[in-house]
C-alpha positions in Angstrom: -1.9 14.9 38.6 0.6 15.4 35.7 -1.4 13.0 33.6 -4.4 15.3 34.1 -2.3 18.3 33.3 -1.2 16.7 30.0 -4.7 15.9 29.2 -5.6 19.5 29.7 -2.9 20.6 27.3 -4.1 18.1 24.8 -7.6 19.6 25.0 -6.1 23.0 24.5 -4.3 21.7 21.4 -0.9 22.3 23.0 0.4 19.0 21.7 4.1 19.7 22.1 3.8 20.8 25.8 1.6 17.7 26.5 4.2 15.5 24.9 6.9 17.0 27.1 5.0 16.2 30.2 4.2 12.7 29.1 7.7 12.0 28.2 8.8 13.1 31.7 6.2 10.7 33.2 7.5 7.9 31.1 11.0 8.6 32.3 9.7 7.8 35.8 7.5 4.7 34.9 7.3 3.4 31.3 4.7 0.7 32.2 1.6 3.0 32.0 -0.3 2.2 28.8 -2.4 5.4 29.2 0.6 7.6 29.1 1.9 5.8 26.0 -1.4 6.2 24.3 -1.7 9.9 25.2 1.9 10.5 23.9 1.0 8.8 20.6 -2.1 11.0 20.4 0.0 14.1 21.0 2.7 13.1 18.5 0.0 12.4 15.9 -0.8 16.1 15.8 2.7 17.4 15.1 5.0 14.5 14.2 2.9 11.6 12.8 5.8 9.1 12.3 6.8 9.6 15.9 3.4 8.3 17.0 4.0 4.8 15.9 6.6 3.8 18.6 4.4 5.0 21.5 1.5 3.0 20.1 3.7 -0.1 19.9 4.8 0.5 23.5 1.2 1.0 24.6 0.3 -2.4 23.1 3.3 -4.1 24.7 2.5 -2.7 28.1 -1.2 -3.7 27.8 -0.2 -7.2 26.8 2.1 -7.7 29.7 -0.4 -6.1 32.2 -3.1 -8.6 31.1 -0.9 -11.6 31.8 
């Protein structure tokens, strides 16, 4: 449900609000690649350098989930 809410905020170009929601989701479970990807997308719109780490985490989670 909160992932959907974050996506809505992204569509509304409320990137910082979406990022706050996504960070709270990662506090609960940091092994969801979609959340990492969406966080990188949000950061890319207001803090480009900060987008790198979530993308790396997204890749890490995807690699380990495929094993």
